[in-house]
matplotlib code that plots the C-alpha trace (Angstrom):
import matplotlib.pyplot as plt

x = [0.2, 1.3, 1.9, -1.0, 1.3, 2.5, 3.7, 2.7, 4.3, 6.6, 6.8, 10.4, 10.3, 6.9, 5.6, 3.1, 2.2, 1.2, 1.3, 3.2, 1.4, 2.9, 0.5, 3.6, 5.9, 2.5, 2.1, 5.6, 5.5, 2.5, 2.9, 6.6, 6.5, 9.6, 10.3, 10.6, 10.7, 10.2, 10.7, 11.4, 11.3, 13.3, 13.1, 13.2, 9.5, 9.5, 9.9, 7.1, 7.2, 6.1, 6.5, 5.7, 6.9, 7.6, 10.4, 13.4, 17.2, 18.3, 21.7, 23.0, 25.5, 27.9, 25.7, 28.1, 30.9, 29.5, 29.4, 32.8, 33.9, 32.4, 34.8, 37.8, 36.5, 36.1, 40.1, 41.4, 39.5, 41.2, 44.4, 45.1, 46.1, 45.3, 44.0, 47.7, 48.9, 50.0, 49.3, 53.1, 53.1, 49.6, 50.2, 53.8, 53.6, 52.3, 55.0, 56.9, 54.4, 53.4, 57.1, 57.2, 53.8, 55.4, 58.2, 55.5, 56.0, 52.6, 53.2, 54.0, 54.7, 53.9, 51.1, 53.1, 52.2, 48.4, 47.0, 43.8, 42.3, 42.8, 41.2, 38.0, 37.8, 38.1, 41.2, 44.0, 45.1, 44.5, 42.3, 39.8, 37.7, 39.1, 37.4, 33.5, 31.8, 32.6, 36.0, 35.8, 34.3, 37.1, 39.7, 41.9, 43.9, 42.5, 44.1, 42.4, 44.8, 47.5, 45.3, 44.5, 48.5, 49.7, 47.5, 50.1, 48.9, 48.6, 47.8, 48.9, 46.9, 44.4, 44.1, 41.0, 38.1, 37.5, 34.8, 36.3, 34.9, 38.8, 39.8, 36.7, 37.9, 41.3, 39.8, 38.3, 41.9, 43.6, 40.9, 41.3, 45.0, 44.6, 42.1, 42.6, 38.7, 36.7, 34.5, 31.6, 33.3, 34.9, 31.4, 29.0, 29.4, 29.9, 27.4, 25.2, 24.1, 23.4, 21.0, 19.3, 20.6, 21.4, 22.9, 24.3, 25.7, 28.6, 29.8, 34.2, 36.7, 38.4, 40.7, 37.9, 38.1, 34.7, 34.1, 34.2, 32.5, 29.5, 28.3, 26.1, 22.6, 20.1, 16.5, 15.2, 14.4, 17.7, 19.2, 17.0, 18.5, 22.0, 20.6, 18.8, 21.9, 24.3, 21.8, 21.9, 25.5, 26.1, 24.1, 21.6, 19.1, 21.7, 24.6, 27.5, 28.4, 30.2, 32.3, 30.4, 33.6, 34.1, 30.5, 31.1, 34.1, 32.8, 29.5, 31.7, 32.9, 36.6, 37.0, 35.2, 32.7, 31.9, 28.1, 25.3, 22.7, 22.4, 23.1, 25.9, 28.3, 28.3, 31.4, 32.6, 33.1, 34.9, 32.5, 29.3, 27.6, 26.9, 23.3, 21.2, 19.3, 22.0, 21.8, 24.2, 23.9, 25.1, 23.9, 24.1, 23.5, 19.9, 18.6, 19.4, 19.4, 20.1, 19.6, 20.7, 19.2, 21.3, 19.6, 16.2, 17.4, 16.2, 16.8, 15.0, 15.9, 14.8, 15.6, 14.6, 15.7, 15.9, 18.3, 17.3, 18.2, 18.5, 14.6, 13.8, 15.8, 13.7, 10.6, 11.8, 12.5, 9.1, 7.7, 9.4, 11.4, 8.9, 6.9, 10.3]
y = [0.0, 3.6, 5.7, 7.8, 10.5, 10.2, 13.7, 13.7, 17.2, 19.4, 23.2, 24.3, 27.7, 28.7, 26.0, 23.8, 21.1, 17.4, 15.3, 12.4, 8.8, 6.6, 3.3, 1.0, 1.7, 1.3, -2.2, -3.1, -2.7, -4.3, -7.6, -7.6, -7.3, -5.5, -2.5, 1.0, 4.1, 6.9, 7.7, 11.7, 13.0, 16.6, 18.9, 22.6, 22.5, 20.8, 18.2, 15.3, 12.2, 8.7, 7.9, 4.4, 4.9, 8.4, 10.3, 10.6, 10.4, 6.7, 5.4, 5.8, 3.6, 3.5, 6.8, 8.3, 7.4, 10.2, 13.1, 12.4, 12.7, 15.9, 16.7, 16.0, 18.0, 21.1, 20.2, 19.8, 23.1, 24.8, 23.5, 21.8, 18.4, 16.7, 13.7, 12.4, 13.1, 9.9, 8.7, 9.2, 12.6, 13.1, 10.8, 11.1, 9.8, 6.1, 5.6, 3.3, 1.3, 1.8, 0.4, -2.6, -3.9, -3.6, -5.9, -9.0, -11.8, -10.6, -7.3, -5.6, -2.0, 0.2, 2.0, 5.3, 5.3, 4.8, 8.3, 10.0, 8.9, 5.2, 5.7, 7.6, 4.8, 1.7, 0.5, 0.8, -2.5, -4.4, -6.8, -7.0, -4.8, -3.4, -1.2, -2.6, -3.0, -6.4, -5.6, -2.7, -4.4, -6.7, -4.5, -3.8, -1.2, 2.4, 3.9, 2.4, 4.0, 1.8, -1.1, -0.3, 0.4, -2.6, -4.9, -5.4, -4.4, -7.4, -5.4, -2.2, 0.9, 2.1, -1.1, -3.0, -2.0, -3.5, -2.2, -0.7, 1.4, 1.4, 3.3, 5.8, 5.7, 7.0, 9.7, 10.9, 10.7, 12.9, 16.1, 15.8, 15.9, 18.6, 20.9, 20.3, 19.7, 16.1, 15.7, 16.4, 20.3, 20.7, 20.1, 21.9, 25.4, 24.4, 21.9, 20.7, 24.1, 25.7, 23.1, 23.3, 20.3, 20.9, 19.0, 16.2, 12.7, 11.4, 8.7, 8.7, 6.1, 5.7, 8.6, 10.8, 10.8, 10.7, 6.9, 8.5, 5.2, 5.2, 6.7, 9.3, 10.1, 11.6, 11.5, 10.9, 14.6, 15.6, 13.1, 14.3, 17.9, 16.6, 14.6, 17.6, 19.9, 17.4, 17.5, 21.4, 21.3, 22.0, 25.4, 25.6, 28.9, 30.8, 29.9, 27.5, 25.3, 22.5, 23.0, 21.6, 20.2, 18.1, 17.0, 15.9, 13.9, 12.6, 11.2, 9.8, 5.9, 5.7, 2.2, -1.1, -3.1, -6.4, -7.6, -9.7, -7.1, -4.2, -0.7, -2.6, -3.1, 0.0, 1.2, 3.4, 7.1, 8.8, 7.6, 7.2, 4.0, 4.6, 3.4, 3.2, 5.9, 8.4, 8.9, 8.0, 7.5, 6.8, 3.9, 2.1, -1.0, -2.6, -0.1, 3.5, 5.1, 9.1, 9.0, 11.8, 12.5, 15.5, 15.4, 15.7, 18.3, 16.0, 13.3, 10.9, 9.5, 6.6, 4.7, 1.2, -2.0, -4.8, -7.3, -7.5, -3.4, -3.9, -5.5, -2.1, 0.2, -1.5, -0.6, 2.6, 3.2, 1.9, 4.0, 7.5, 8.0, 8.6, 11.0, 13.4]
z = [0.3, -0.5, 2.0, 3.4, 3.6, 0.1, -1.5, -5.4, -5.8, -4.5, -5.4, -7.1, -8.8, -8.4, -10.9, -10.0, -12.1, -11.0, -14.2, -13.1, -13.7, -11.0, -12.2, -13.2, -10.2, -8.0, -9.8, -9.4, -5.5, -5.0, -7.1, -6.2, -3.0, -2.5, -0.2, -2.0, -0.2, -2.3, -6.0, -6.9, -10.4, -11.2, -13.9, -14.4, -14.5, -10.5, -8.5, -7.8, -5.4, -4.8, -1.2, -0.3, 3.6, 5.7, 3.5, 5.4, 5.3, 4.9, 4.4, 0.5, 0.6, -2.7, -4.1, -1.6, -4.3, -6.5, -4.3, -3.5, -7.0, -7.3, -4.6, -6.6, -9.3, -7.4, -5.9, -9.6, -10.5, -7.5, -8.9, -5.6, -7.7, -11.3, -12.6, -13.3, -9.7, -8.3, -4.7, -3.7, -4.5, -2.8, 0.4, 1.3, 4.7, 3.2, 0.6, 3.0, 3.2, -0.8, -1.1, 1.4, -0.4, -3.9, -2.5, -2.6, -5.3, -6.8, -7.0, -10.4, -8.8, -5.8, -5.1, -5.6, -8.7, -8.7, -10.3, -9.1, -12.5, -11.6, -8.4, -10.0, -12.6, -9.8, -11.6, -9.0, -9.6, -6.8, -8.3, -5.3, -3.6, -0.4, 2.7, 2.1, 5.2, 5.8, 5.4, 7.7, 10.6, 10.8, 10.9, 14.0, 12.2, 12.9, 9.6, 7.2, 4.2, 6.0, 5.6, 1.7, 1.0, 2.7, -0.1, -3.3, -6.4, -8.9, -12.2, -13.3, -12.4, -15.0, -17.2, -15.1, -13.4, -10.0, -8.1, -4.3, -1.9, -1.1, -4.2, -2.8, 0.6, -0.4, -2.8, 0.5, 1.9, -0.9, -0.7, 2.6, 2.5, 0.1, 1.8, 5.5, 5.5, 5.4, 2.4, 4.5, 5.7, 2.1, -0.2, 2.6, 1.8, -2.0, -2.7, 0.5, 1.4, -1.9, -2.5, 1.0, 2.4, 6.1, 9.0, 6.7, 7.7, 6.4, 8.6, 9.0, 9.9, 13.2, 12.4, 11.3, 7.6, 5.9, 4.2, 0.8, -1.0, 1.7, 4.7, 3.2, 4.6, 2.4, 1.6, -2.0, -2.6, -1.4, -4.0, -7.0, -6.1, -6.2, -10.1, -11.5, -10.2, -12.6, -15.6, -15.1, -15.9, -12.3, -12.0, -9.5, -9.4, -11.5, -9.5, -10.5, -8.1, -9.9, -12.7, -16.3, -17.7, -15.0, -14.4, -18.5, -18.1, -14.7, -17.0, -19.7, -19.7, -19.2, -18.5, -19.5, -17.1, -17.4, -16.4, -17.2, -16.7, -19.1, -16.9, -15.1, -18.8, -20.6, -18.7, -15.6, -15.1, -12.4, -9.8, -12.1, -13.7, -17.6, -18.5, -21.2, -22.5, -22.9, -18.5, -16.0, -12.4, -9.2, -7.2, -4.3, -2.3, -2.2, -5.0, -4.3, -7.5, -8.6, -12.5, -14.3, -18.0, -19.5, -22.7, -20.8, -18.4, -15.8, -13.1, -10.9, -7.5, -5.5, -2.5, -1.7, -0.1, -2.4, -4.2, -8.0, -8.8, -12.7, -12.2, -10.5, -13.0, -15.6, -14.3, -13.7, -17.3, -18.4, -15.7, -15.4, -18.6, -21.5, -18.7, -18.5]

ax = plt.figure().add_subplot(projection="3d")
ax.plot(x, y, z, "-o")
ax.set_aspect("equal")
plt.show()
């Protein structure tokens, strides 16, 4: 059943329209029995929403990575580092650990050679995902970066995509090293506050770094604001918040991905997935989506808790795309 407090429309820029037909999504939720919390569409005309549960902030899981990407882009715009800057240059305190790991029999090079671009495309060369929730829960070492750098590189960086929250965490570490602020602190005046997103929660490691790859809490409407900002080339209410050039670069495929599902097999950008219909997305475990449609200058966001994310995305393509 649909939550009785369901909001069909959220006022934006003085426009009041109510045109979205949610029937296909309603039928999917009712017939499949899966948990969809909220769905929100966003365009210059306004925001429309379907809430199956009270709209509240939820863990966005790996959607967090795409916000981390924006922090990296802003740092590059400021000239703090570049896509080609290496971790040896950015995190010199860890070079000893990097070089020790490079002595392992399986190692092909040192993590000091990893470039910012390799982290963004999740092609660090570790050949395995690092710093997942399960991995973090087992760690006795409070320094997640040290744990990351102790693992030898089994492939040359930049060659093969291997999904890893560890790469996103290191992006968080280099942003903090370059700016003196956590991701949350750095993005708050530049992104969150201008979008009207206050009191942001972003979980941290034991050393106080934002996790980067996970840990951000938002509601679906706040997530849709982020999507619309991207669809508008980084401009919000006449103010340029993000570099358009960075958004264009981050949303393009830079490395191949291999998957048996159509929306995970079209390549990976800078902490974004490329998907069908000329779109790209931030996504997180259990069905957190922020899908950006640049050609339509629109976006939609969903918070859910389910296993088959492709099935949900298929329904969203059918239910929402024709109406945007």
